[in-house]
Biopython code that builds the backbone (N, CA, C, O; Angstrom):
import numpy as np
from Bio.PDB.StructureBuilder import StructureBuilder

atoms = [
    (1, "UNK", "N", (55.407, 167.351, 89.759)),
    (1, "UNK", "CA", (56.351, 168.166, 89.163)),
    (1, "UNK", "C", (56.239, 168.491, 88.304)),
    (1, "UNK", "O", (55.720, 167.865, 87.380)),
    (2, "UNK", "N", (56.863, 170.070, 88.239)),
    (2, "UNK", "CA", (57.461, 170.809, 87.337)),
    (2, "UNK", "C", (58.618, 171.795, 87.920)),
    (2, "UNK", "O", (59.129, 171.733, 89.038)),
    (3, "UNK", "N", (58.927, 172.804, 86.782)),
    (3, "UNK", "CA", (60.249, 173.688, 87.093)),
    (3, "UNK", "C", (59.799, 174.581, 85.882)),
    (3, "UNK", "O", (59.259, 174.261, 84.823)),
    (4, "UNK", "N", (60.184, 175.781, 86.364)),
    (4, "UNK", "CA", (60.227, 176.971, 85.579)),
    (4, "UNK", "C", (62.060, 177.434, 85.373)),
    (4, "UNK", "O", (62.868, 177.873, 86.192)),
    (5, "UNK", "N", (62.198, 177.066, 83.791)),
    (5, "UNK", "CA", (63.345, 177.452, 83.638)),
    (5, "UNK", "C", (63.662, 178.559, 82.226)),
    (5, "UNK", "O", (62.977, 178.618, 81.205)),
    (6, "UNK", "N", (64.563, 179.150, 82.457)),
    (6, "UNK", "CA", (65.068, 179.974, 81.314)),
    (6, "UNK", "C", (65.684, 179.661, 80.248)),
    (6, "UNK", "O", (66.376, 178.646, 80.330)),
    (7, "UNK", "N", (65.656, 180.397, 78.909)),
    (7, "UNK", "CA", (66.470, 179.916, 77.848)),
    (7, "UNK", "C", (66.230, 181.000, 76.699)),
    (7, "UNK", "O", (65.093, 181.231, 76.287)),
    (8, "UNK", "N", (67.249, 181.589, 76.252)),
    (8, "UNK", "CA", (67.179, 182.776, 75.485)),
    (8, "UNK", "C", (66.323, 183.786, 75.895)),
    (8, "UNK", "O", (65.451, 184.332, 75.218)),
    (9, "UNK", "N", (66.657, 184.017, 77.154)),
    (9, "UNK", "CA", (66.045, 185.247, 77.893)),
    (9, "UNK", "C", (64.522, 184.934, 77.698)),
    (9, "UNK", "O", (63.826, 185.883, 77.339)),
    (10, "UNK", "N", (64.152, 184.188, 77.816)),
    (10, "UNK", "CA", (62.630, 183.622, 78.208)),
    (10, "UNK", "C", (62.356, 182.787, 79.145)),
    (10, "UNK", "O", (63.098, 181.826, 79.348)),
    (11, "UNK", "N", (61.210, 183.014, 79.897)),
    (11, "UNK", "CA", (60.987, 181.784, 80.778)),
    (11, "UNK", "C", (59.874, 180.954, 80.614)),
    (11, "UNK", "O", (58.773, 181.428, 80.336)),
    (12, "UNK", "N", (60.110, 179.476, 80.796)),
    (12, "UNK", "CA", (59.172, 178.502, 80.510)),
    (12, "UNK", "C", (58.694, 177.598, 81.647)),
    (12, "UNK", "O", (59.404, 177.520, 82.650)),
    (13, "UNK", "N", (57.852, 177.090, 81.597)),
    (13, "UNK", "CA", (56.929, 176.017, 82.362)),
    (13, "UNK", "C", (57.015, 174.830, 81.857)),
    (13, "UNK", "O", (56.596, 174.597, 80.724)),
    (14, "UNK", "N", (57.563, 173.920, 82.613)),
    (14, "UNK", "CA", (57.398, 172.691, 81.725)),
    (14, "UNK", "C", (57.652, 171.353, 82.733)),
    (14, "UNK", "O", (58.455, 171.362, 83.666)),
    (15, "UNK", "N", (56.934, 170.382, 82.413)),
    (15, "UNK", "CA", (56.551, 168.970, 83.047)),
    (15, "UNK", "C", (57.335, 167.833, 82.731)),
    (15, "UNK", "O", (57.978, 168.035, 81.701)),
    (16, "UNK", "N", (57.535, 166.663, 83.251)),
    (16, "UNK", "CA", (58.415, 165.787, 82.544)),
    (16, "UNK", "C", (57.302, 165.101, 81.270)),
    (16, "UNK", "O", (56.102, 165.023, 81.535)),
    (17, "UNK", "N", (57.715, 164.732, 80.200)),
    (17, "UNK", "CA", (56.971, 164.274, 79.075)),
    (17, "UNK", "C", (56.363, 165.394, 78.387)),
    (17, "UNK", "O", (55.654, 165.028, 77.450)),
    (18, "UNK", "N", (56.424, 166.729, 78.576)),
    (18, "UNK", "CA", (55.797, 167.538, 77.830)),
    (18, "UNK", "C", (56.867, 168.460, 76.898)),
    (18, "UNK", "O", (57.923, 168.972, 77.268)),
    (19, "UNK", "N", (56.340, 168.490, 75.790)),
    (19, "UNK", "CA", (56.903, 169.073, 74.822)),
    (19, "UNK", "C", (56.477, 170.666, 74.751)),
    (19, "UNK", "O", (55.392, 171.241, 74.841)),
    (20, "UNK", "N", (57.837, 171.114, 74.549)),
    (20, "UNK", "CA", (57.714, 172.983, 74.645)),
    (20, "UNK", "C", (58.508, 173.353, 73.384)),
    (20, "UNK", "O", (59.403, 172.631, 72.946)),
    (21, "UNK", "N", (58.101, 174.620, 72.770)),
    (21, "UNK", "CA", (58.474, 175.201, 71.971)),
    (21, "UNK", "C", (59.523, 176.328, 72.579)),
    (21, "UNK", "O", (59.027, 177.256, 73.217)),
    (22, "UNK", "N", (60.806, 176.283, 72.419)),
    (22, "UNK", "CA", (61.811, 177.126, 72.793)),
    (22, "UNK", "C", (62.435, 177.992, 71.811)),
    (22, "UNK", "O", (62.262, 177.448, 70.721)),
    (23, "UNK", "N", (63.124, 179.154, 71.658)),
    (23, "UNK", "CA", (63.599, 180.002, 70.979)),
    (23, "UNK", "C", (64.949, 178.541, 70.435)),
    (23, "UNK", "O", (65.460, 177.698, 71.172)),
    (24, "UNK", "N", (65.177, 178.772, 68.784)),
    (24, "UNK", "CA", (66.095, 177.937, 67.834)),
    (24, "UNK", "C", (67.500, 177.802, 68.889)),
    (24, "UNK", "O", (68.066, 178.786, 69.363)),
    (25, "UNK", "N", (67.883, 176.482, 69.115)),
    (25, "UNK", "CA", (68.941, 176.357, 69.842)),
    (25, "UNK", "C", (70.296, 175.856, 68.541)),
    (25, "UNK", "O", (71.508, 175.948, 68.737)),
    (26, "UNK", "N", (69.710, 175.408, 67.427)),
    (26, "UNK", "CA", (70.629, 175.219, 66.442)),
    (26, "UNK", "C", (70.971, 173.822, 66.657)),
    (26, "UNK", "O", (72.037, 173.513, 66.124)),
    (27, "UNK", "N", (70.415, 172.943, 67.246)),
    (27, "UNK", "CA", (70.480, 171.293, 67.417)),
    (27, "UNK", "C", (69.836, 170.838, 66.254)),
    (27, "UNK", "O", (69.153, 171.478, 65.455)),
    (28, "UNK", "N", (70.187, 169.480, 66.265)),
    (28, "UNK", "CA", (69.728, 168.428, 65.562)),
    (28, "UNK", "C", (68.326, 167.869, 66.074)),
    (28, "UNK", "O", (67.957, 168.030, 67.237)),
    (29, "UNK", "N", (67.655, 167.270, 65.212)),
    (29, "UNK", "CA", (66.292, 166.459, 66.021)),
    (29, "UNK", "C", (67.018, 165.033, 66.627)),
    (29, "UNK", "O", (67.611, 164.294, 65.841)),
    (30, "UNK", "N", (66.948, 164.773, 67.770)),
    (30, "UNK", "CA", (67.218, 163.502, 68.479)),
    (30, "UNK", "C", (68.565, 164.076, 69.499)),
    (30, "UNK", "O", (69.132, 163.344, 70.311)),
    (31, "UNK", "N", (68.758, 164.859, 69.370)),
    (31, "UNK", "CA", (70.031, 165.679, 70.376)),
    (31, "UNK", "C", (69.585, 165.743, 71.732)),
    (31, "UNK", "O", (68.371, 165.663, 71.916)),
    (32, "UNK", "N", (70.349, 165.872, 72.719)),
    (32, "UNK", "CA", (69.990, 165.758, 74.015)),
    (32, "UNK", "C", (70.546, 167.392, 74.440)),
    (32, "UNK", "O", (71.563, 167.912, 73.981)),
    (33, "UNK", "N", (69.780, 167.902, 75.237)),
    (33, "UNK", "CA", (69.982, 169.507, 75.807)),
    (33, "UNK", "C", (69.779, 169.344, 77.134)),
    (33, "UNK", "O", (68.971, 168.563, 77.639)),
    (34, "UNK", "N", (70.684, 170.255, 77.834)),
    (34, "UNK", "CA", (70.497, 170.439, 79.267)),
    (34, "UNK", "C", (70.116, 171.713, 79.501)),
    (34, "UNK", "O", (70.587, 172.561, 78.743)),
    (35, "UNK", "N", (69.253, 172.127, 80.506)),
    (35, "UNK", "CA", (68.866, 173.676, 80.891)),
    (35, "UNK", "C", (69.247, 173.514, 82.204)),
    (35, "UNK", "O", (68.789, 172.587, 82.873)),
    (36, "UNK", "N", (70.154, 174.434, 82.717)),
    (36, "UNK", "CA", (70.775, 174.458, 84.056)),
    (36, "UNK", "C", (70.156, 175.719, 84.493)),
    (36, "UNK", "O", (70.126, 175.754, 85.724)),
    (37, "UNK", "N", (69.569, 176.935, 83.858)),
    (37, "UNK", "CA", (69.180, 177.781, 84.419)),
    (37, "UNK", "C", (67.820, 177.816, 84.914)),
    (37, "UNK", "O", (66.881, 178.342, 84.316)),
    (38, "UNK", "N", (67.756, 177.213, 86.066)),
    (38, "UNK", "CA", (66.133, 176.693, 86.741)),
    (38, "UNK", "C", (65.980, 177.663, 87.643)),
    (38, "UNK", "O", (66.911, 177.889, 88.417)),
    (39, "UNK", "N", (64.886, 178.348, 87.707)),
    (39, "UNK", "CA", (64.322, 179.386, 88.151)),
    (39, "UNK", "C", (63.622, 178.960, 89.675)),
    (39, "UNK", "O", (63.865, 179.606, 90.694)),
    (40, "UNK", "N", (62.776, 177.846, 89.646)),
    (40, "UNK", "CA", (61.782, 176.970, 90.700)),
    (40, "UNK", "C", (61.694, 175.660, 90.034)),
    (40, "UNK", "O", (61.772, 175.232, 88.882)),
    (41, "UNK", "N", (61.456, 175.084, 91.492)),
    (41, "UNK", "CA", (61.407, 173.488, 91.121)),
    (41, "UNK", "C", (60.151, 173.101, 91.962)),
    (41, "UNK", "O", (60.199, 173.444, 93.143)),
    (42, "UNK", "N", (59.117, 172.489, 91.574)),
    (42, "UNK", "CA", (57.881, 171.703, 92.792)),
    (42, "UNK", "C", (57.721, 170.859, 92.461)),
    (42, "UNK", "O", (57.429, 170.543, 91.307)),
    (43, "UNK", "N", (57.904, 169.993, 93.673)),
    (43, "UNK", "CA", (57.938, 168.293, 93.670)),
    (43, "UNK", "C", (56.968, 168.374, 94.983)),
    (43, "UNK", "O", (57.315, 168.866, 96.056)),
    (44, "UNK", "N", (55.795, 167.848, 94.727)),
    (44, "UNK", "CA", (54.572, 167.372, 95.468)),
    (44, "UNK", "C", (54.467, 168.635, 96.188)),
    (44, "UNK", "O", (54.248, 169.589, 95.442)),
    (45, "UNK", "N", (54.573, 168.936, 97.553)),
    (45, "UNK", "CA", (54.185, 169.851, 98.308)),
    (45, "UNK", "C", (55.574, 170.823, 98.549)),
    (45, "UNK", "O", (55.531, 171.925, 99.095)),
    (46, "UNK", "N", (56.804, 170.178, 98.027)),
    (46, "UNK", "CA", (57.994, 171.016, 98.376)),
    (46, "UNK", "C", (58.244, 172.084, 97.143)),
    (46, "UNK", "O", (58.379, 171.650, 95.999)),
    (47, "UNK", "N", (58.292, 173.250, 97.372)),
    (47, "UNK", "CA", (58.829, 174.286, 96.306)),
    (47, "UNK", "C", (60.098, 174.655, 96.363)),
    (47, "UNK", "O", (60.510, 174.531, 97.516)),
    (48, "UNK", "N", (60.905, 175.055, 95.630)),
    (48, "UNK", "CA", (62.283, 175.537, 95.772)),
    (48, "UNK", "C", (62.342, 176.454, 95.010)),
    (48, "UNK", "O", (61.928, 176.273, 93.865)),
    (49, "UNK", "N", (62.910, 177.817, 95.421)),
    (49, "UNK", "CA", (62.790, 179.135, 94.515)),
    (49, "UNK", "C", (64.324, 179.658, 94.368)),
    (49, "UNK", "O", (64.830, 179.873, 95.469)),
    (50, "UNK", "N", (64.972, 179.850, 93.529)),
    (50, "UNK", "CA", (66.205, 179.982, 93.339)),
    (50, "UNK", "C", (66.540, 181.656, 93.533)),
    (50, "UNK", "O", (65.658, 182.477, 93.281)),
    (51, "UNK", "N", (67.561, 181.975, 93.888)),
    (51, "UNK", "CA", (68.202, 183.503, 94.006)),
    (51, "UNK", "C", (69.374, 183.812, 93.332)),
    (51, "UNK", "O", (70.429, 183.966, 93.947)),
    (52, "UNK", "N", (69.279, 183.936, 91.915)),
    (52, "UNK", "CA", (68.254, 183.883, 91.042)),
    (52, "UNK", "C", (68.092, 182.221, 90.631)),
    (52, "UNK", "O", (66.920, 181.929, 90.394)),
    (53, "UNK", "N", (68.888, 181.285, 90.527)),
    (53, "UNK", "CA", (68.774, 180.369, 90.259)),
    (53, "UNK", "C", (68.871, 179.078, 91.317)),
    (53, "UNK", "O", (69.493, 179.193, 92.373)),
    (54, "UNK", "N", (68.243, 177.925, 90.962)),
    (54, "UNK", "CA", (68.261, 176.861, 92.351)),
    (54, "UNK", "C", (69.493, 176.000, 92.160)),
    (54, "UNK", "O", (69.446, 175.097, 91.324)),
    (55, "UNK", "N", (70.403, 176.173, 92.747)),
    (55, "UNK", "CA", (71.636, 175.289, 92.783)),
    (55, "UNK", "C", (71.462, 173.928, 92.399)),
    (55, "UNK", "O", (70.445, 173.432, 92.886)),
    (56, "UNK", "N", (72.264, 173.027, 91.542)),
    (56, "UNK", "CA", (72.344, 171.727, 91.169)),
    (56, "UNK", "C", (71.061, 171.336, 90.649)),
    (56, "UNK", "O", (70.781, 170.168, 90.375)),
    (57, "UNK", "N", (70.201, 172.413, 90.499)),
    (57, "UNK", "CA", (68.848, 171.849, 89.396)),
    (57, "UNK", "C", (68.973, 171.813, 87.792)),
    (57, "UNK", "O", (69.322, 172.866, 87.260)),
    (58, "UNK", "N", (68.712, 170.663, 86.948)),
    (58, "UNK", "CA", (68.951, 170.527, 86.016)),
    (58, "UNK", "C", (67.426, 169.712, 84.997)),
    (58, "UNK", "O", (66.657, 168.825, 85.367)),
    (59, "UNK", "N", (67.470, 170.353, 83.877)),
    (59, "UNK", "CA", (66.504, 169.661, 83.476)),
    (59, "UNK", "C", (67.086, 169.090, 81.794)),
    (59, "UNK", "O", (67.519, 169.730, 80.835)),
    (60, "UNK", "N", (66.833, 167.504, 82.022)),
    (60, "UNK", "CA", (67.170, 167.037, 80.738)),
    (60, "UNK", "C", (66.277, 166.790, 79.881)),
    (60, "UNK", "O", (65.282, 166.125, 80.173)),
    (61, "UNK", "N", (66.542, 167.413, 78.380)),
    (61, "UNK", "CA", (65.468, 167.272, 77.249)),
    (61, "UNK", "C", (66.133, 166.355, 75.864)),
    (61, "UNK", "O", (67.208, 165.772, 75.723)),
    (62, "UNK", "N", (65.277, 166.490, 75.207)),
    (62, "UNK", "CA", (65.659, 165.616, 73.800)),
    (62, "UNK", "C", (64.726, 166.582, 72.929)),
    (62, "UNK", "O", (63.527, 166.845, 73.013)),
    (63, "UNK", "N", (65.896, 167.076, 71.924)),
    (63, "UNK", "CA", (65.080, 167.739, 70.556)),
    (63, "UNK", "C", (64.206, 166.932, 69.425)),
    (63, "UNK", "O", (64.635, 166.213, 68.523)),
    (64, "UNK", "N", (62.987, 167.237, 69.716)),
    (64, "UNK", "CA", (61.981, 166.554, 68.855)),
    (64, "UNK", "C", (61.706, 167.242, 67.502)),
    (64, "UNK", "O", (61.467, 166.610, 66.473)),
    (65, "UNK", "N", (61.758, 168.615, 67.584)),
    (65, "UNK", "CA", (61.405, 169.202, 66.031)),
    (65, "UNK", "C", (62.478, 170.460, 66.034)),
    (65, "UNK", "O", (63.021, 170.896, 67.049)),
    (66, "UNK", "N", (62.660, 170.922, 64.781)),
    (66, "UNK", "CA", (63.236, 172.022, 64.143)),
    (66, "UNK", "C", (61.990, 172.873, 63.189)),
    (66, "UNK", "O", (61.388, 172.416, 62.217)),
    (67, "UNK", "N", (61.832, 174.273, 63.832)),
    (67, "UNK", "CA", (60.631, 174.592, 62.721)),
    (67, "UNK", "C", (60.686, 176.166, 62.529)),
    (67, "UNK", "O", (61.604, 176.912, 62.871)),
    (68, "UNK", "N", (59.622, 176.465, 61.972)),
    (68, "UNK", "CA", (59.230, 178.017, 62.182)),
    (68, "UNK", "C", (57.831, 177.860, 62.262)),
    (68, "UNK", "O", (57.075, 176.991, 61.830)),
    (69, "UNK", "N", (57.571, 179.368, 63.211)),
    (69, "UNK", "CA", (56.044, 179.450, 63.395)),
    (69, "UNK", "C", (55.447, 180.223, 62.618)),
    (69, "UNK", "O", (55.990, 180.754, 61.649)),
    (70, "UNK", "N", (54.097, 180.400, 62.994)),
    (70, "UNK", "CA", (53.198, 181.211, 62.013)),
    (70, "UNK", "C", (53.727, 182.612, 61.549)),
    (70, "UNK", "O", (54.368, 183.324, 62.322)),
    (71, "UNK", "N", (53.462, 182.953, 60.369)),
    (71, "UNK", "CA", (53.989, 184.239, 60.054)),
    (71, "UNK", "C", (53.049, 185.294, 60.691)),
    (71, "UNK", "O", (51.826, 185.228, 60.815)),
    (72, "UNK", "N", (53.822, 186.194, 61.033)),
    (72, "UNK", "CA", (53.359, 187.436, 61.567)),
    (72, "UNK", "C", (53.393, 188.743, 60.759)),
    (72, "UNK", "O", (54.518, 189.188, 60.530)),
    (73, "UNK", "N", (52.493, 189.327, 60.360)),
    (73, "UNK", "CA", (52.234, 190.518, 59.668)),
    (73, "UNK", "C", (52.753, 191.787, 60.176)),
    (73, "UNK", "O", (51.877, 192.217, 60.926)),
    (74, "UNK", "N", (53.766, 192.628, 60.144)),
    (74, "UNK", "CA", (53.785, 193.895, 60.699)),
    (74, "UNK", "C", (53.761, 195.012, 59.705)),
    (74, "UNK", "O", (54.613, 195.232, 58.844)),
    (75, "UNK", "N", (52.416, 195.842, 59.997)),
    (75, "UNK", "CA", (51.742, 196.857, 58.880)),
    (75, "UNK", "C", (52.155, 198.079, 59.640)),
    (75, "UNK", "O", (51.871, 198.287, 60.819)),
    (76, "UNK", "N", (52.942, 198.974, 58.759)),
    (76, "UNK", "CA", (53.172, 200.275, 59.366)),
    (76, "UNK", "C", (52.573, 201.316, 58.123)),
    (76, "UNK", "O", (52.900, 201.281, 56.936)),
    (77, "UNK", "N", (51.589, 202.253, 58.781)),
    (77, "UNK", "CA", (50.947, 203.285, 58.009)),
    (77, "UNK", "C", (51.102, 204.635, 58.612)),
    (77, "UNK", "O", (51.007, 204.762, 59.832)),
    (78, "UNK", "N", (51.349, 205.711, 57.791)),
    (78, "UNK", "CA", (51.507, 206.909, 58.071)),
    (78, "UNK", "C", (50.362, 207.932, 57.555)),
    (78, "UNK", "O", (50.635, 208.556, 56.530)),
    (79, "UNK", "N", (49.008, 208.180, 58.215)),
    (79, "UNK", "CA", (48.225, 208.254, 57.574)),
    (79, "UNK", "C", (48.575, 209.948, 56.689)),
    (79, "UNK", "O", (49.553, 210.642, 56.967)),
    (80, "UNK", "N", (47.878, 210.193, 55.988)),
    (80, "UNK", "CA", (48.080, 211.428, 55.184)),
    (80, "UNK", "C", (49.393, 211.655, 54.473)),
    (80, "UNK", "O", (49.472, 212.497, 53.579)),
    (81, "UNK", "N", (50.461, 210.896, 54.864)),
    (81, "UNK", "CA", (51.445, 210.831, 54.233)),
    (81, "UNK", "C", (51.795, 209.992, 52.859)),
    (81, "UNK", "O", (52.752, 210.204, 52.114)),
    (82, "UNK", "N", (50.908, 209.114, 52.732)),
    (82, "UNK", "CA", (50.873, 207.982, 51.321)),
    (82, "UNK", "C", (52.192, 207.457, 51.612)),
    (82, "UNK", "O", (53.158, 207.536, 50.853)),
    (83, "UNK", "N", (52.169, 206.770, 53.062)),
    (83, "UNK", "CA", (53.427, 206.048, 53.198)),
    (83, "UNK", "C", (52.952, 204.985, 54.049)),
    (83, "UNK", "O", (52.431, 205.264, 55.129)),
    (84, "UNK", "N", (53.093, 203.710, 53.639)),
    (84, "UNK", "CA", (52.771, 202.254, 54.180)),
    (84, "UNK", "C", (54.120, 201.006, 53.809)),
    (84, "UNK", "O", (54.861, 200.935, 52.829)),
    (85, "UNK", "N", (54.040, 200.259, 54.867)),
    (85, "UNK", "CA", (55.268, 199.332, 54.658)),
    (85, "UNK", "C", (54.370, 197.972, 55.258)),
    (85, "UNK", "O", (53.544, 198.089, 56.163)),
    (86, "UNK", "N", (54.684, 196.713, 54.599)),
    (86, "UNK", "CA", (54.113, 195.620, 55.028)),
    (86, "UNK", "C", (55.129, 194.480, 55.191)),
    (86, "UNK", "O", (55.637, 193.973, 54.191)),
    (87, "UNK", "N", (55.356, 194.177, 56.103)),
    (87, "UNK", "CA", (56.734, 193.340, 56.181)),
    (87, "UNK", "C", (56.246, 191.900, 56.835)),
    (87, "UNK", "O", (55.214, 192.010, 57.497)),
    (88, "UNK", "N", (56.718, 190.778, 56.776)),
    (88, "UNK", "CA", (56.297, 189.502, 57.505)),
    (88, "UNK", "C", (57.393, 189.128, 58.254)),
    (88, "UNK", "O", (58.454, 189.706, 58.018)),
    (89, "UNK", "N", (57.340, 188.015, 59.375)),
    (89, "UNK", "CA", (58.421, 187.795, 60.246)),
    (89, "UNK", "C", (57.621, 186.051, 60.931)),
    (89, "UNK", "O", (56.577, 185.733, 61.500)),
    (90, "UNK", "N", (58.821, 185.367, 60.453)),
    (90, "UNK", "CA", (58.292, 183.809, 61.103)),
    (90, "UNK", "C", (59.414, 183.644, 61.807)),
    (90, "UNK", "O", (60.501, 183.729, 61.237)),
    (91, "UNK", "N", (59.317, 183.367, 63.236)),
    (91, "UNK", "CA", (60.187, 182.934, 63.960)),
    (91, "UNK", "C", (60.685, 181.593, 64.293)),
    (91, "UNK", "O", (59.902, 180.654, 64.435)),
    (92, "UNK", "N", (61.897, 181.471, 64.417)),
    (92, "UNK", "CA", (62.266, 180.015, 64.210)),
    (92, "UNK", "C", (62.416, 179.383, 65.634)),
    (92, "UNK", "O", (62.934, 180.087, 66.501)),
    (93, "UNK", "N", (61.950, 177.938, 65.998)),
    (93, "UNK", "CA", (61.920, 177.544, 67.008)),
    (93, "UNK", "C", (62.464, 176.098, 67.027)),
    (93, "UNK", "O", (62.604, 175.582, 65.919)),
    (94, "UNK", "N", (62.803, 175.340, 68.145)),
    (94, "UNK", "CA", (63.087, 173.961, 68.605)),
    (94, "UNK", "C", (62.252, 173.579, 69.775)),
    (94, "UNK", "O", (62.273, 174.080, 70.899)),
    (95, "UNK", "N", (61.383, 172.436, 69.246)),
    (95, "UNK", "CA", (60.506, 171.704, 70.123)),
    (95, "UNK", "C", (61.360, 170.517, 70.811)),
    (95, "UNK", "O", (61.873, 169.514, 70.316)),
    (96, "UNK", "N", (61.321, 170.994, 72.112)),
    (96, "UNK", "CA", (61.932, 169.887, 73.154)),
    (96, "UNK", "C", (61.139, 169.087, 74.035)),
    (96, "UNK", "O", (60.102, 169.615, 74.437)),
    (97, "UNK", "N", (61.448, 167.710, 74.496)),
    (97, "UNK", "CA", (60.594, 166.931, 74.992)),
    (97, "UNK", "C", (61.540, 166.792, 76.503)),
    (97, "UNK", "O", (62.594, 166.171, 76.641)),
    (98, "UNK", "N", (60.714, 167.656, 77.646)),
    (98, "UNK", "CA", (61.390, 167.187, 78.765)),
    (98, "UNK", "C", (61.349, 165.804, 79.134)),
    (98, "UNK", "O", (60.338, 165.117, 79.282)),
    (99, "UNK", "N", (62.623, 165.441, 79.277)),
    (99, "UNK", "CA", (62.811, 163.736, 79.858)),
    (99, "UNK", "C", (62.702, 163.726, 81.298)),
    (99, "UNK", "O", (61.925, 162.924, 81.817)),
    (100, "UNK", "N", (63.617, 164.787, 82.250)),
    (100, "UNK", "CA", (63.812, 164.401, 83.246)),
    (100, "UNK", "C", (64.013, 165.953, 83.874)),
    (100, "UNK", "O", (64.319, 166.959, 83.235)),
    (101, "UNK", "N", (63.788, 165.859, 85.106)),
    (101, "UNK", "CA", (63.858, 167.109, 86.193)),
    (101, "UNK", "C", (64.712, 166.814, 87.348)),
    (101, "UNK", "O", (64.081, 166.061, 88.091)),
    (102, "UNK", "N", (65.881, 167.081, 87.825)),
    (102, "UNK", "CA", (66.758, 166.706, 88.727)),
    (102, "UNK", "C", (67.223, 167.836, 89.692)),
    (102, "UNK", "O", (67.727, 168.858, 89.226)),
    (103, "UNK", "N", (67.053, 167.660, 91.072)),
    (103, "UNK", "CA", (67.449, 168.715, 91.839)),
    (103, "UNK", "C", (68.386, 168.391, 92.773)),
    (103, "UNK", "O", (68.827, 169.255, 93.531)),
]
sb = StructureBuilder()
sb.init_structure("model")
sb.init_model(0)
sb.init_chain("A")
sb.init_seg("    ")
for serial, (resi, resn, name, xyz) in enumerate(atoms, 1):
    if name == "N":
        sb.init_residue(resn, " ", resi, " ")
    sb.init_atom(name, np.array(xyz, "f"), 0.0, 1.0, " ", f" {name:<3s}", serial, name[0])
structure = sb.get_structure()
């Protein structure tokens, strides 16, 4: 069984007991979270695709970790202009463990 759901403008593929990193939700470790924007659910041979969301489908998850991802370096350079700029960025994330997928 798996589900494709939306969180923070991005789509994620998740299965029960899987840990997924989503955009920061601002919750504490151990908090429960529920995703109701489910785009598709597959259970054995049955596939349900929503238009745009599957009615009544929900994903129950638990927050496992809060953190920041690896540093990304953004380098801008203009040749022959003696102009360059180096910046770094670390994206905040929330790691959630999917407990249950219900339709």
